[in-house]
N, C-alpha and C positions, 0 to 999 in steps of 0.2 A: 504493499499499499504506499503510495506517495505521501511523504510527510513535509517535504520542503521544496522550495524553488528559489532560484536566483532571480530577483525582481527588483527593479529600480536601484541597482547597484549593490545589493546585499542579499544574503541568504535568509529567507523568511519563512514562517509556516505556510503550507501551500494554501490555506484559507485566506491568507492575506495578500495572495498574488492574483489581484483582480483588476480589471480594466473597466471603463465606463462603457455603456451602450453607445456613447457618442464617439468613441474612438475611431479615428480615420481608418485604421487598418481593418477593423470589423465591418465598417460600412462599404469600403471600396476594395478590400483585398490587397491593400498596399503593405505587404509584409513578405518576408521570406524566411525560410527555415532550413534546418538540417535534420537528418535522422542518423543517429550514431548508435552502434550496439556495443555493449560490454558483455563479456562471456565469462562464466564461472568455470574455473579450472578446479576440480575437486581434489586432485592429487596434490596440488600446491596450496589449496584453500586460498585462492587469489582470484580477484575479479580483474579482467583484462579488457581495456577499452581499445577497440580495433581502429586503427588508422585515424585517431582523433585529430591530429594536426591537419591532415589533408581535408577532413570535413570542415574544420573551422576555417581553413584557407578558402574553401569553396563558399562558405557562408559569407565571408568578407567580399568575395567576388560578386555574389548575388546582391549584397548590400550596394555595392558600387553601381550595378545596373539600375538600382532603385533610387539612386542619389541620396544614400544614407551616409551619415557621418560614421567613420570606422574608429570609434574612440577606444576600442579594446584591440589588443593584438590577439593573434591566435594562441600564443603562448599563455597570455593572461586568462583567456577563456578556458584553455586546458587546465590551468590551476584551479579556477573556480569549479569546474566540472569534477575534478578529482575530490576536492573538499565536499562538494554536494553529495557525491556517491558514498564517501566515508561517513557522512552524517546519516545517510539512509541505511547503511549497513547491509546492503544486499548480499546474499549468498546464493544467488541464481542469476540466470541470464537477464539482462535488462536492456531497456531502450532509453536513449538521451535525446531530448527534443530541445534544441536551441531555437529561438524564434526572435527575429528582429522585426520591428513594426513601427509604423508611423503612429505616434502618440496623440497628436493633436485632436481636440474635440470640436471639430468644425464641420461645416457643409462646404464642399468644394473638391472636385476631382482634380488632382494634380500630384506631382512628386516633389517640386521645388518649394523652398521656403517653409518646410515643415520640420518638426522635431521627430526624433525616433529614439528607440531604446532596444535593449536585449533582454530577454527572459530565457531561463533554462529550467526545465523540469525532467524528471526521470520516472521510469515505472518498470516493474517487472514485466518481461515480455517473451513470448514463445514464438510460435509460428505466425506468419502473416497470411500465407496460403496453407490451408490445413492439409491439402493433398500434395505435399512437396514432392513425394516419390513418383507421383503420376498424375500430373494435372491435365485436365481436359479443357481446352481453350477454344474460343471462337473469334472470328474477325469481327470487329466492332463496326457498326453503321456510323459511328461518330469518327471524325478526322482528328488527328493530333494537332494541337496549336502549333504554329510555326514561328520561326525566329522574328518575323516582321509583324507578329501581332502580340503574343506574349512569349518572350524568349524561353524555350524549354531547358537551356542551359543553366538558367537561374531557377532555384526551387522557390518560385513566387507563389504565395498563398492563393491569390486569385486564380491562377492557372489550374488549380486543382479542382475547380468545378468541372472542368474538361475530364479530369480523371474520375470524379464522382459519376458522371454520366456514363462513361465507358464501363466502370466496375459494376454499377447497378444493373445496366443492360445485360452484361455478361452473366451475372449471378441469377437475375430473374429468368434468363433464357436457359438456365440449367448448367452453365459452364462454371469451372473454377476461377477462370481469369480470361482476359481478352488479349488479342493482338490488334494493334492500331496501325492504320496506314496514314502517311502524311500527305501533304498537298500534291505531291508528285505521283501518288499511288504506289509508293514502296513502303515496305514494313518499317515502322519507326520503333515502337516499343511495345511492352505490355501497358496495362493501365497506369502502373507506377513501377515498372521494372525495365531494365535492359534485357535484350534477348540475343541468344546465339543459336546457330544451328550447326549441324555436322553433316557434311557430304563428302564421301570418299576419303574420310579420315582428316579432312581439313575443317577447322573451326572458323565460322563465318559470322560477322556481326555487322549491323549497319554502322556507317561512320558518323562522325559528329554532325556533318552537314545534312543528315537526314532527320533533323529536328528531335534529337534525342538529348536526355540529360547526360552529361559527361560524367558517368558513374564512377565512383571510387571503387566499388566492388567490381564493375566491369573491367577497369583497369587492372585490378588484382587478378581477375580470371585470365586476362591476356598474358600477363607476366607468368603466372604459374603454369599456364598451358604451354607457353614456349619454353620456360626455363626448366620446369620440373617434369613435364610430360613429353617434351620433345614434339609438340604439335605445331603445324603451320597454322598461323592465324591471319585471316584476311579481313580487312574492313572494306566493305563494298555494299552497294544497294542490293536489296533482296525483294523479289516480287512475291505477291501473295501465294501463287501456286507452287512456288519453290518450297514452301513449307510443307505442302502436300507430298513432296517426293524427298524430303529430308531423311537422313538415317537416324539422326537424334536431334533434340532441341531442348533448350532449357532457359529459364529466366534467372536473372542475377539482380541483386540489389541489397542495400542494407536490411530492408524489411524482410524481403522474400528469401534472402540468402542465396541458396541454389535450389531451384525447383525444376524437376524434370517435366517436360512437356511430352506426353504420350499419345494425345489425340489433338487434331486441329480440324475444326468444323466436321466432327464426327468420323474423321478419317485417321487411321492409326499412323503415328509417326515411327518409321522403322518397324520394329516387331511389335510396337504398341505397349511396350514397357520400357522402363529406364534402361538405357544402353551402357556399354562398358566405358565409354569416354565420359559421359555425364557422371556416372558412378565414381570414376577415379577423380575427376575434378571436385565433386561434391565431398568425398572423403578427405582429400587434401586440404580443401578449403576449411573444413571444420577442425582439423588438426592445427592448421595455421592460426586461426582466430583464438584458439584456446592456448596458444603459446607452446605447442608441442614440437614445432619445427624451428630448430634453433636459428637457422638462416634468416627467418622472418620474424624473429622475436622483437626486432626493432619497430614493427608495426603495432606492438601491443604495449599499452601503457598500464602498469600495475596500479591499483587503487590502494590496496592495503599493504604498502611497503613504505620504506623511508625514501619518499619522493620529495623534491623541492615544493615548497609552498610559498604563496605570495608573502612578501616582507610586510611588515607592519605599515610601511608607507604605502605599498601597493594596495593593501587591503582598505586603507583610509581613502585611497584614490578611488577604488572601486565603489566603496560606500557612498561617496558624494558625487560621483560622476552622473551627469544628466545629459 
């Protein structure tokens, strides 16, 4: 159960982390966020935050797109997050949600001349897609937002109405998830996940120019596939029917982690079950995020260890920053 949040420059009880119904971000979607996972390693009795620095760097980039003041560095936000997790005392996998938002209580749609702030909260969290080992997906009738309307490379809160339309349509139609086409008719993503497919032993994924989120888990998959599994990885456009003839396919993302796609539009992908390449990537990924692969331990920030914390002056600055 969530007990605390970082809010208005300090850590407060979660019940005190409230905004007004007049808040600009609530009314106009003028916010951006990150999703970060922390994994419990029972052998070490340690909670490990996965690729936290990269997530906070991406948050700062999203804030720049929204013309927000970046008053905290990624390092400062990492320190706050570790302290917040220590106060929560989780001994299970959990999810971290930083959100930057326009705080003004006004009427008027714009980005400039407004104030903003950052809040962070956390919660225990398991699966995002329940059927991770064998998801059945369908192509959505909704189109992915493009870089010239709401940039998908920024995790902008207002853009996730698009995700909500896509996800709800998929679930109400009996699917676990959706695949989405972009303005050019090529595969972009899932509702909120990057996507890969395998053909003839080659791993293929849409490039950044196909209106995708530049996913941190996606980048992790590409590196692990090349460096550890010896796979060729190609970034190129993918047409809808190419998924019908794929040998294997899977979603990736902080929330979804690695979820095998075994059916697309009622057609089996490959054998209709999780394939050997997806299984190998999935097993490797879960070893990496729990700190069991020494080479990639640098991606895992320990929470319950002697880690640097903000100095008294930094804490004072965080407490008074607005």
